[in-house]
Biopython code that builds the backbone (N, CA, C, O; Angstrom):
import numpy as np
from Bio.PDB.StructureBuilder import StructureBuilder

atoms = [
    (1, "MET", "N", (22.943, -45.634, -4.968)),
    (1, "MET", "CA", (23.352, -45.120, -3.959)),
    (1, "MET", "C", (23.118, -43.813, -3.368)),
    (1, "MET", "O", (22.852, -43.532, -2.199)),
    (2, "ALA", "N", (23.317, -42.803, -4.742)),
    (2, "ALA", "CA", (22.704, -41.547, -4.647)),
    (2, "ALA", "C", (21.217, -41.292, -4.217)),
    (2, "ALA", "O", (20.837, -40.446, -3.407)),
    (3, "GLU", "N", (20.389, -42.259, -4.974)),
    (3, "GLU", "CA", (18.981, -42.254, -4.638)),
    (3, "GLU", "C", (18.476, -42.529, -3.114)),
    (3, "GLU", "O", (17.593, -41.928, -2.502)),
    (4, "ASN", "N", (19.213, -43.503, -2.721)),
    (4, "ASN", "CA", (19.072, -43.378, -1.087)),
    (4, "ASN", "C", (19.530, -42.280, -0.248)),
    (4, "ASN", "O", (18.916, -41.979, 0.776)),
    (5, "MET", "N", (20.759, -41.558, -0.696)),
    (5, "MET", "CA", (20.969, -40.442, 0.020)),
    (5, "MET", "C", (20.034, -39.267, -0.200)),
    (5, "MET", "O", (19.828, -38.412, 0.662)),
    (6, "PHE", "N", (19.512, -39.274, -1.338)),
    (6, "PHE", "CA", (18.622, -38.076, -1.578)),
    (6, "PHE", "C", (17.313, -38.141, -0.809)),
    (6, "PHE", "O", (16.745, -37.218, -0.226)),
    (7, "SER", "N", (16.949, -39.402, -0.920)),
    (7, "SER", "CA", (15.777, -40.223, -0.009)),
    (7, "SER", "C", (15.806, -39.304, 1.522)),
    (7, "SER", "O", (15.111, -38.402, 1.989)),
    (8, "ARG", "N", (16.975, -40.057, 1.974)),
    (8, "ARG", "CA", (17.181, -39.544, 3.353)),
    (8, "ARG", "C", (17.162, -38.143, 3.640)),
    (8, "ARG", "O", (16.696, -37.751, 4.710)),
    (9, "TRP", "N", (17.665, -37.277, 2.716)),
    (9, "TRP", "CA", (17.883, -35.874, 2.947)),
    (9, "TRP", "C", (16.610, -35.395, 2.707)),
    (9, "TRP", "O", (16.208, -34.533, 3.489)),
    (10, "LYS", "N", (15.653, -35.855, 1.539)),
    (10, "LYS", "CA", (14.230, -35.450, 1.559)),
    (10, "LYS", "C", (13.545, -35.656, 2.855)),
    (10, "LYS", "O", (13.023, -34.671, 3.379)),
    (11, "GLU", "N", (13.477, -36.809, 3.440)),
    (11, "GLU", "CA", (12.946, -37.351, 4.650)),
    (11, "GLU", "C", (13.100, -36.279, 5.837)),
    (11, "GLU", "O", (12.217, -35.763, 6.522)),
    (12, "GLY", "N", (14.726, -36.073, 5.876)),
    (12, "GLY", "CA", (15.194, -35.125, 7.123)),
    (12, "GLY", "C", (14.698, -33.730, 6.801)),
    (12, "GLY", "O", (14.456, -32.978, 7.746)),
    (13, "LEU", "N", (14.526, -33.319, 5.573)),
    (13, "LEU", "CA", (13.812, -31.734, 5.396)),
    (13, "LEU", "C", (12.313, -32.012, 5.737)),
    (13, "LEU", "O", (11.688, -31.124, 6.317)),
    (14, "ALA", "N", (11.785, -33.020, 5.462)),
    (14, "ALA", "CA", (10.326, -33.143, 5.879)),
    (14, "ALA", "C", (10.148, -33.175, 7.340)),
    (14, "ALA", "O", (9.233, -32.524, 7.843)),
    (15, "ARG", "N", (10.895, -33.833, 8.017)),
    (15, "ARG", "CA", (10.779, -33.836, 9.397)),
    (15, "ARG", "C", (11.062, -32.567, 9.914)),
    (15, "ARG", "O", (10.235, -31.950, 10.584)),
    (16, "THR", "N", (12.123, -32.155, 9.661)),
    (16, "THR", "CA", (12.483, -30.563, 10.108)),
    (16, "THR", "C", (11.287, -29.686, 10.023)),
    (16, "THR", "O", (10.785, -29.208, 11.040)),
    (17, "SER", "N", (10.763, -29.437, 8.692)),
    (17, "SER", "CA", (9.626, -28.584, 8.177)),
    (17, "SER", "C", (8.303, -28.938, 9.357)),
    (17, "SER", "O", (7.682, -28.040, 9.925)),
    (18, "LYS", "N", (8.064, -30.310, 9.553)),
    (18, "LYS", "CA", (7.133, -30.610, 10.404)),
    (18, "LYS", "C", (7.082, -30.191, 11.710)),
    (18, "LYS", "O", (6.119, -29.696, 12.296)),
    (19, "ALA", "N", (8.359, -30.459, 12.196)),
    (19, "ALA", "CA", (8.592, -30.129, 13.827)),
    (19, "ALA", "C", (8.767, -28.518, 13.659)),
    (19, "ALA", "O", (8.380, -27.943, 14.677)),
    (20, "THR", "N", (9.207, -27.706, 12.731)),
    (20, "THR", "CA", (9.081, -26.364, 12.903)),
    (20, "THR", "C", (7.660, -25.722, 13.002)),
    (20, "THR", "O", (7.373, -24.804, 13.769)),
    (21, "PHE", "N", (6.880, -26.278, 12.195)),
    (21, "PHE", "CA", (5.660, -26.008, 12.065)),
    (21, "PHE", "C", (4.818, -26.292, 13.069)),
    (21, "PHE", "O", (3.973, -25.486, 13.459)),
    (22, "GLY", "N", (4.991, -27.515, 13.591)),
    (22, "GLY", "CA", (4.289, -27.992, 14.787)),
    (22, "GLY", "C", (4.582, -27.107, 16.012)),
    (22, "GLY", "O", (3.677, -26.853, 16.808)),
    (23, "ARG", "N", (5.833, -26.630, 16.179)),
    (23, "ARG", "CA", (6.328, -25.685, 17.100)),
    (23, "ARG", "C", (5.440, -24.163, 17.021)),
    (23, "ARG", "O", (5.016, -23.483, 17.956)),
    (24, "ILE", "N", (5.357, -23.960, 15.741)),
    (24, "ILE", "CA", (4.561, -22.670, 15.536)),
    (24, "ILE", "C", (3.285, -22.818, 16.135)),
    (24, "ILE", "O", (2.905, -21.927, 16.894)),
    (25, "ALA", "N", (2.473, -23.923, 15.888)),
    (25, "ALA", "CA", (1.514, -24.325, 16.116)),
    (25, "ALA", "C", (1.102, -24.220, 17.855)),
    (25, "ALA", "O", (0.055, -23.881, 18.407)),
    (26, "THR", "N", (2.290, -24.626, 18.347)),
    (26, "THR", "CA", (2.345, -24.350, 19.678)),
    (26, "THR", "C", (2.306, -23.283, 20.253)),
    (26, "THR", "O", (1.643, -23.086, 21.272)),
    (27, "VAL", "N", (3.082, -22.362, 19.623)),
    (27, "VAL", "CA", (3.458, -20.926, 20.152)),
    (27, "VAL", "C", (1.954, -20.367, 19.834)),
    (27, "VAL", "O", (1.536, -19.579, 20.681)),
    (28, "LEU", "N", (1.286, -20.587, 19.001)),
    (28, "LEU", "CA", (-0.138, -19.954, 18.634)),
    (28, "LEU", "C", (-1.198, -20.967, 19.345)),
    (28, "LEU", "O", (-2.073, -21.454, 18.630)),
    (29, "GLY", "N", (-1.158, -21.245, 20.498)),
    (29, "GLY", "CA", (-2.142, -22.042, 21.158)),
    (29, "GLY", "C", (-2.997, -20.958, 22.012)),
    (29, "GLY", "O", (-2.879, -19.754, 21.785)),
    (30, "ALA", "N", (-3.716, -21.382, 22.836)),
    (30, "ALA", "CA", (-4.685, -20.372, 23.263)),
    (30, "ALA", "C", (-4.294, -19.835, 24.463)),
    (30, "ALA", "O", (-4.760, -20.237, 25.530)),
    (31, "THR", "N", (-3.370, -18.845, 24.369)),
    (31, "THR", "CA", (-2.912, -18.066, 25.406)),
    (31, "THR", "C", (-2.922, -16.567, 25.031)),
    (31, "THR", "O", (-3.352, -16.232, 23.927)),
    (32, "GLU", "N", (-2.453, -15.634, 25.935)),
    (32, "GLU", "CA", (-2.454, -14.334, 25.771)),
    (32, "GLU", "C", (-1.102, -14.048, 25.011)),
    (32, "GLU", "O", (-0.087, -14.682, 25.302)),
    (33, "ILE", "N", (-1.113, -12.906, 23.857)),
    (33, "ILE", "CA", (0.001, -12.564, 23.331)),
    (33, "ILE", "C", (1.002, -11.799, 24.283)),
    (33, "ILE", "O", (0.716, -10.826, 24.980)),
    (34, "THR", "N", (2.289, -12.451, 24.178)),
    (34, "THR", "CA", (3.316, -11.600, 24.928)),
    (34, "THR", "C", (4.166, -11.171, 23.993)),
    (34, "THR", "O", (4.011, -11.377, 22.789)),
    (35, "GLU", "N", (5.172, -10.508, 24.537)),
    (35, "GLU", "CA", (6.744, -10.343, 23.765)),
    (35, "GLU", "C", (7.230, -11.626, 23.500)),
    (35, "GLU", "O", (7.799, -11.918, 22.448)),
    (36, "GLU", "N", (7.019, -12.412, 24.433)),
    (36, "GLU", "CA", (7.700, -13.741, 24.172)),
    (36, "GLU", "C", (7.032, -14.450, 23.093)),
    (36, "GLU", "O", (7.666, -15.265, 22.423)),
    (37, "THR", "N", (5.926, -14.232, 22.890)),
    (37, "THR", "CA", (5.286, -14.843, 21.628)),
    (37, "THR", "C", (5.834, -14.289, 20.216)),
    (37, "THR", "O", (6.135, -14.979, 19.241)),
    (38, "TRP", "N", (5.889, -13.056, 20.317)),
    (38, "TRP", "CA", (6.461, -12.519, 19.204)),
    (38, "TRP", "C", (7.984, -12.906, 18.748)),
    (38, "TRP", "O", (8.330, -13.096, 17.582)),
    (39, "ASP", "N", (8.827, -12.986, 19.905)),
    (39, "ASP", "CA", (10.146, -13.526, 19.668)),
    (39, "ASP", "C", (10.225, -14.981, 19.315)),
    (39, "ASP", "O", (11.088, -15.471, 18.587)),
    (40, "GLU", "N", (9.129, -15.702, 19.966)),
    (40, "GLU", "CA", (9.247, -17.396, 19.396)),
    (40, "GLU", "C", (8.886, -17.132, 17.932)),
    (40, "GLU", "O", (9.798, -17.332, 17.130)),
    (41, "LEU", "N", (8.013, -16.825, 17.573)),
    (41, "LEU", "CA", (7.482, -16.803, 16.440)),
    (41, "LEU", "C", (8.438, -16.386, 15.328)),
    (41, "LEU", "O", (8.648, -17.053, 14.314)),
    (42, "GLU", "N", (9.056, -15.084, 15.657)),
    (42, "GLU", "CA", (10.354, -14.750, 14.818)),
    (42, "GLU", "C", (11.205, -15.823, 14.761)),
    (42, "GLU", "O", (11.445, -16.334, 13.667)),
    (43, "ALA", "N", (11.786, -16.320, 15.952)),
    (43, "ALA", "CA", (12.796, -17.354, 15.905)),
    (43, "ALA", "C", (12.378, -18.697, 14.986)),
    (43, "ALA", "O", (13.145, -19.291, 14.228)),
    (44, "LEU", "N", (11.026, -19.014, 15.233)),
    (44, "LEU", "CA", (10.665, -20.228, 14.561)),
    (44, "LEU", "C", (10.655, -20.029, 12.970)),
    (44, "LEU", "O", (11.002, -20.927, 12.202)),
    (45, "LEU", "N", (10.255, -18.858, 12.584)),
    (45, "LEU", "CA", (10.171, -18.556, 11.015)),
    (45, "LEU", "C", (11.566, -18.671, 10.475)),
    (45, "LEU", "O", (11.823, -19.391, 9.510)),
    (46, "ILE", "N", (12.609, -17.838, 11.209)),
    (46, "ILE", "CA", (14.085, -18.132, 10.892)),
    (46, "ILE", "C", (14.391, -19.468, 10.788)),
    (46, "ILE", "O", (14.996, -19.843, 9.784)),
    (47, "GLN", "N", (14.027, -20.393, 11.793)),
    (47, "GLN", "CA", (14.629, -21.650, 11.589)),
    (47, "GLN", "C", (13.823, -22.452, 10.500)),
    (47, "GLN", "O", (14.390, -23.411, 9.976)),
    (48, "ALA", "N", (12.573, -22.136, 10.131)),
    (48, "ALA", "CA", (12.072, -22.584, 8.910)),
    (48, "ALA", "C", (12.596, -22.172, 7.548)),
    (48, "ALA", "O", (11.985, -22.478, 6.524)),
    (49, "ASP", "N", (13.572, -21.573, 7.532)),
    (49, "ASP", "CA", (14.457, -21.030, 6.486)),
    (49, "ASP", "C", (13.655, -20.276, 5.571)),
    (49, "ASP", "O", (13.489, -20.722, 4.436)),
    (50, "MET", "N", (13.037, -18.980, 5.985)),
    (50, "MET", "CA", (12.066, -18.409, 5.077)),
    (50, "MET", "C", (13.058, -16.831, 4.921)),
    (50, "MET", "O", (12.564, -15.769, 4.541)),
    (51, "GLY", "N", (14.125, -16.971, 5.209)),
    (51, "GLY", "CA", (14.840, -15.657, 4.970)),
    (51, "GLY", "C", (14.748, -14.714, 6.109)),
    (51, "GLY", "O", (13.678, -14.384, 6.621)),
    (52, "VAL", "N", (15.921, -14.293, 6.487)),
    (52, "VAL", "CA", (15.975, -13.109, 7.716)),
    (52, "VAL", "C", (14.891, -12.321, 7.542)),
    (52, "VAL", "O", (14.107, -12.206, 8.484)),
    (53, "GLU", "N", (14.633, -11.592, 6.232)),
    (53, "GLU", "CA", (13.989, -10.330, 6.161)),
    (53, "GLU", "C", (12.403, -10.913, 6.339)),
    (53, "GLU", "O", (11.649, -10.468, 7.205)),
    (54, "THR", "N", (12.123, -11.691, 5.641)),
    (54, "THR", "CA", (10.689, -12.051, 5.875)),
    (54, "THR", "C", (10.440, -12.711, 7.320)),
    (54, "THR", "O", (9.412, -12.449, 7.945)),
    (55, "ALA", "N", (11.276, -13.449, 7.749)),
    (55, "ALA", "CA", (10.983, -13.834, 9.271)),
    (55, "ALA", "C", (11.068, -12.668, 10.399)),
    (55, "ALA", "O", (10.654, -12.792, 11.552)),
    (56, "LEU", "N", (11.707, -11.468, 9.830)),
    (56, "LEU", "CA", (11.595, -10.340, 10.829)),
    (56, "LEU", "C", (10.300, -9.344, 10.333)),
    (56, "LEU", "O", (9.850, -8.543, 11.152)),
    (57, "ASP", "N", (9.767, -9.417, 9.071)),
    (57, "ASP", "CA", (8.916, -8.541, 8.611)),
    (57, "ASP", "C", (7.746, -9.256, 9.003)),
    (57, "ASP", "O", (6.994, -8.603, 9.725)),
    (58, "VAL", "N", (7.383, -10.422, 8.725)),
    (58, "VAL", "CA", (6.161, -11.402, 9.183)),
    (58, "VAL", "C", (5.606, -11.133, 10.593)),
    (58, "VAL", "O", (4.411, -10.927, 10.803)),
    (59, "PRO", "N", (6.414, -11.147, 11.402)),
    (59, "PRO", "CA", (5.962, -10.895, 12.885)),
    (59, "PRO", "C", (5.489, -9.317, 13.182)),
    (59, "PRO", "O", (4.599, -8.969, 13.958)),
    (60, "ASP", "N", (6.359, -8.434, 12.323)),
    (60, "ASP", "CA", (6.036, -7.003, 12.570)),
    (60, "ASP", "C", (4.702, -6.644, 11.915)),
    (60, "ASP", "O", (3.917, -5.876, 12.472)),
    (61, "ALA", "N", (4.464, -7.174, 10.792)),
    (61, "ALA", "CA", (3.109, -7.127, 10.061)),
    (61, "ALA", "C", (1.976, -7.521, 11.069)),
    (61, "ALA", "O", (1.091, -6.745, 11.427)),
    (62, "LEU", "N", (2.116, -8.906, 11.511)),
    (62, "LEU", "CA", (1.353, -9.430, 12.279)),
    (62, "LEU", "C", (1.138, -8.302, 13.705)),
    (62, "LEU", "O", (0.064, -7.757, 13.960)),
    (63, "ARG", "N", (2.104, -8.165, 14.320)),
    (63, "ARG", "CA", (1.924, -7.119, 15.386)),
    (63, "ARG", "C", (1.240, -5.988, 15.178)),
    (63, "ARG", "O", (0.467, -5.617, 16.061)),
    (64, "ARG", "N", (1.370, -5.309, 14.113)),
    (64, "ARG", "CA", (0.625, -4.174, 13.695)),
    (64, "ARG", "C", (-0.779, -4.428, 13.578)),
    (64, "ARG", "O", (-1.597, -3.715, 14.160)),
    (65, "ARG", "N", (-1.143, -5.496, 12.789)),
    (65, "ARG", "CA", (-2.547, -5.697, 12.536)),
    (65, "ARG", "C", (-3.403, -6.453, 13.753)),
    (65, "ARG", "O", (-4.626, -6.376, 13.864)),
    (66, "ALA", "N", (-2.523, -7.196, 14.639)),
    (66, "ALA", "CA", (-3.073, -7.458, 15.919)),
    (66, "ALA", "C", (-3.528, -6.300, 16.575)),
    (66, "ALA", "O", (-4.701, -6.342, 16.949)),
    (67, "ALA", "N", (-2.839, -5.200, 16.825)),
    (67, "ALA", "CA", (-3.238, -3.860, 17.504)),
    (67, "ALA", "C", (-4.251, -3.487, 16.836)),
    (67, "ALA", "O", (-5.310, -3.296, 17.434)),
    (68, "ALA", "N", (-4.160, -3.295, 15.433)),
    (68, "ALA", "CA", (-5.402, -2.622, 14.656)),
    (68, "ALA", "C", (-6.659, -3.361, 14.933)),
    (68, "ALA", "O", (-7.736, -2.764, 14.945)),
    (69, "GLU", "N", (-6.578, -4.485, 15.130)),
    (69, "GLU", "CA", (-7.786, -5.472, 15.127)),
    (69, "GLU", "C", (-8.227, -5.840, 16.703)),
    (69, "GLU", "O", (-9.226, -6.494, 17.003)),
    (70, "GLY", "N", (-7.337, -5.319, 17.564)),
    (70, "GLY", "CA", (-7.600, -5.778, 18.819)),
    (70, "GLY", "C", (-7.417, -7.326, 19.107)),
    (70, "GLY", "O", (-8.159, -7.897, 19.906)),
    (71, "ILE", "N", (-6.575, -7.875, 18.546)),
    (71, "ILE", "CA", (-6.458, -9.162, 18.697)),
    (71, "ILE", "C", (-5.440, -9.473, 20.074)),
    (71, "ILE", "O", (-4.459, -8.754, 20.260)),
    (72, "THR", "N", (-5.741, -10.511, 20.931)),
    (72, "THR", "CA", (-4.966, -10.412, 22.117)),
    (72, "THR", "C", (-4.853, -11.880, 22.448)),
    (72, "THR", "O", (-4.240, -12.187, 23.470)),
    (73, "ARG", "N", (-5.426, -12.892, 21.627)),
    (73, "ARG", "CA", (-4.976, -14.245, 21.978)),
    (73, "ARG", "C", (-4.341, -14.862, 20.793)),
    (73, "ARG", "O", (-4.637, -14.697, 19.610)),
    (74, "THR", "N", (-3.334, -15.666, 21.362)),
    (74, "THR", "CA", (-2.365, -16.264, 20.117)),
    (74, "THR", "C", (-2.993, -17.200, 19.223)),
    (74, "THR", "O", (-2.471, -17.493, 18.147)),
    (75, "ALA", "N", (-4.171, -17.723, 19.643)),
    (75, "ALA", "CA", (-4.968, -18.672, 18.661)),
    (75, "ALA", "C", (-5.588, -18.058, 17.463)),
    (75, "ALA", "O", (-5.820, -18.614, 16.389)),
    (76, "ASP", "N", (-5.852, -16.677, 17.844)),
    (76, "ASP", "CA", (-6.516, -15.864, 16.741)),
    (76, "ASP", "C", (-5.331, -15.315, 15.654)),
    (76, "ASP", "O", (-5.675, -14.852, 14.567)),
    (77, "LEU", "N", (-4.126, -15.396, 15.986)),
    (77, "LEU", "CA", (-3.020, -15.101, 15.115)),
    (77, "LEU", "C", (-2.862, -16.105, 14.053)),
    (77, "LEU", "O", (-2.347, -15.683, 13.017)),
    (78, "ARG", "N", (-3.276, -17.636, 14.100)),
    (78, "ARG", "CA", (-3.297, -18.417, 13.114)),
    (78, "ARG", "C", (-3.558, -17.981, 11.726)),
    (78, "ARG", "O", (-2.832, -18.102, 10.739)),
    (79, "ASP", "N", (-4.761, -17.436, 11.838)),
    (79, "ASP", "CA", (-5.350, -17.185, 10.371)),
    (79, "ASP", "C", (-4.611, -15.832, 9.942)),
    (79, "ASP", "O", (-4.582, -15.578, 8.737)),
    (80, "LEU", "N", (-4.136, -15.128, 10.658)),
    (80, "LEU", "CA", (-3.567, -13.839, 10.172)),
    (80, "LEU", "C", (-2.229, -14.306, 9.641)),
    (80, "LEU", "O", (-1.760, -13.893, 8.581)),
    (81, "LEU", "N", (-1.535, -15.341, 10.570)),
    (81, "LEU", "CA", (-0.147, -15.560, 9.923)),
    (81, "LEU", "C", (-0.251, -16.518, 8.299)),
    (81, "LEU", "O", (0.525, -16.447, 7.346)),
    (82, "ARG", "N", (-1.405, -17.313, 8.443)),
    (82, "ARG", "CA", (-1.882, -17.631, 7.099)),
    (82, "ARG", "C", (-1.852, -16.957, 6.039)),
    (82, "ARG", "O", (-1.299, -17.190, 4.963)),
    (83, "GLU", "N", (-2.581, -15.954, 6.444)),
    (83, "GLU", "CA", (-3.020, -14.860, 5.201)),
    (83, "GLU", "C", (-1.629, -13.980, 4.933)),
    (83, "GLU", "O", (-1.388, -13.471, 3.839)),
    (84, "GLU", "N", (-0.937, -13.897, 5.842)),
    (84, "GLU", "CA", (0.565, -13.193, 5.928)),
    (84, "GLU", "C", (1.354, -13.860, 4.921)),
    (84, "GLU", "O", (1.920, -13.288, 3.989)),
    (85, "LEU", "N", (1.363, -15.115, 5.161)),
    (85, "LEU", "CA", (2.563, -15.884, 4.371)),
    (85, "LEU", "C", (1.976, -15.867, 3.144)),
    (85, "LEU", "O", (2.763, -15.514, 2.266)),
    (86, "ARG", "N", (0.584, -16.187, 2.663)),
    (86, "ARG", "CA", (0.199, -16.401, 1.470)),
    (86, "ARG", "C", (0.122, -14.875, 0.542)),
    (86, "ARG", "O", (0.072, -14.832, -0.688)),
    (87, "ARG", "N", (0.126, -14.020, 1.199)),
    (87, "ARG", "CA", (0.181, -12.774, 0.864)),
    (87, "ARG", "C", (1.375, -12.260, 0.196)),
    (87, "ARG", "O", (1.459, -11.395, -0.675)),
    (88, "ARG", "N", (2.333, -12.994, 0.799)),
    (88, "ARG", "CA", (3.951, -12.820, 0.244)),
    (88, "ARG", "C", (4.326, -13.630, -0.832)),
    (88, "ARG", "O", (5.281, -13.334, -1.549)),
    (89, "LEU", "N", (3.494, -14.850, -1.032)),
    (89, "LEU", "CA", (4.048, -15.666, -2.294)),
    (89, "LEU", "C", (3.794, -15.129, -3.371)),
    (89, "LEU", "O", (2.873, -14.314, -3.423)),
    (90, "ASP", "N", (4.630, -15.484, -4.631)),
    (90, "ASP", "CA", (4.416, -14.805, -5.691)),
    (90, "ASP", "C", (3.451, -15.681, -6.408)),
    (90, "ASP", "O", (3.286, -16.868, -6.128)),
    (91, "GLU", "N", (2.718, -14.934, -7.504)),
    (91, "GLU", "CA", (1.573, -15.646, -7.951)),
    (91, "GLU", "C", (2.248, -16.651, -9.078)),
    (91, "GLU", "O", (3.172, -16.369, -9.840)),
    (92, "PRO", "N", (1.563, -17.849, -8.978)),
    (92, "PRO", "CA", (1.866, -18.802, -9.876)),
    (92, "PRO", "C", (1.959, -18.315, -11.396)),
    (92, "PRO", "O", (1.213, -17.383, -11.696)),
    (93, "PRO", "N", (2.661, -18.759, -12.233)),
    (93, "PRO", "CA", (2.640, -18.372, -13.518)),
    (93, "PRO", "C", (1.377, -19.135, -14.223)),
    (93, "PRO", "O", (1.052, -20.279, -13.907)),
    (94, "VAL", "N", (0.737, -18.397, -15.170)),
    (94, "VAL", "CA", (-0.183, -18.933, -16.020)),
    (94, "VAL", "C", (0.305, -19.731, -16.949)),
    (94, "VAL", "O", (1.228, -19.481, -17.723)),
    (95, "LEU", "N", (-0.453, -20.893, -16.849)),
    (95, "LEU", "CA", (0.019, -22.020, -17.866)),
    (95, "LEU", "C", (-0.860, -22.220, -19.195)),
    (95, "LEU", "O", (-1.980, -22.715, -19.319)),
    (96, "ALA", "N", (-0.158, -21.780, -19.960)),
    (96, "ALA", "CA", (-0.892, -21.747, -21.227)),
    (96, "ALA", "C", (-0.605, -23.001, -22.233)),
    (96, "ALA", "O", (0.481, -23.107, -22.803)),
    (97, "PHE", "N", (-1.609, -23.893, -22.398)),
    (97, "PHE", "CA", (-1.415, -24.933, -23.148)),
    (97, "PHE", "C", (-2.096, -24.880, -24.601)),
    (97, "PHE", "O", (-3.264, -24.567, -24.829)),
    (98, "THR", "N", (-1.111, -25.256, -25.541)),
    (98, "THR", "CA", (-1.811, -25.100, -26.753)),
    (98, "THR", "C", (-1.773, -26.741, -27.501)),
    (98, "THR", "O", (-0.980, -27.639, -27.220)),
    (99, "SER", "N", (-2.808, -26.780, -28.447)),
    (99, "SER", "CA", (-2.977, -27.813, -28.909)),
    (99, "SER", "C", (-2.261, -28.239, -30.450)),
    (99, "SER", "O", (-2.467, -27.383, -31.311)),
    (100, "ARG", "N", (-1.727, -29.032, -30.750)),
    (100, "ARG", "CA", (-0.880, -29.393, -32.187)),
    (100, "ARG", "C", (-2.060, -29.856, -33.075)),
    (100, "ARG", "O", (-1.856, -30.215, -34.235)),
]
sb = StructureBuilder()
sb.init_structure("model")
sb.init_model(0)
sb.init_chain("A")
sb.init_seg("    ")
for serial, (resi, resn, name, xyz) in enumerate(atoms, 1):
    if name == "N":
        sb.init_residue(resn, " ", resi, " ")
    sb.init_atom(name, np.array(xyz, "f"), 0.0, 1.0, " ", f" {name:<3s}", serial, name[0])
structure = sb.get_structure()
């Protein structure tokens, strides 16, 4: 019974994640960047459970970079978003295997 409940919980989280990132892809379609774009992106990052600080920082960093690089289309933000999120990830620990 606990296994079944865990499986349903895991499937529910996967659906939520897929839906949230699908909506981010929609926001970052082929349109001009507007104030609404930044607001929607911020809201979606909050919904993605990234933490409020990260969800507020990422759009600010993207906004600065878009202004500096002259980016005006939402489709061009996809790569910037990917880079920004990856930059914020901790480096994975180095695995040291020893033979016995």
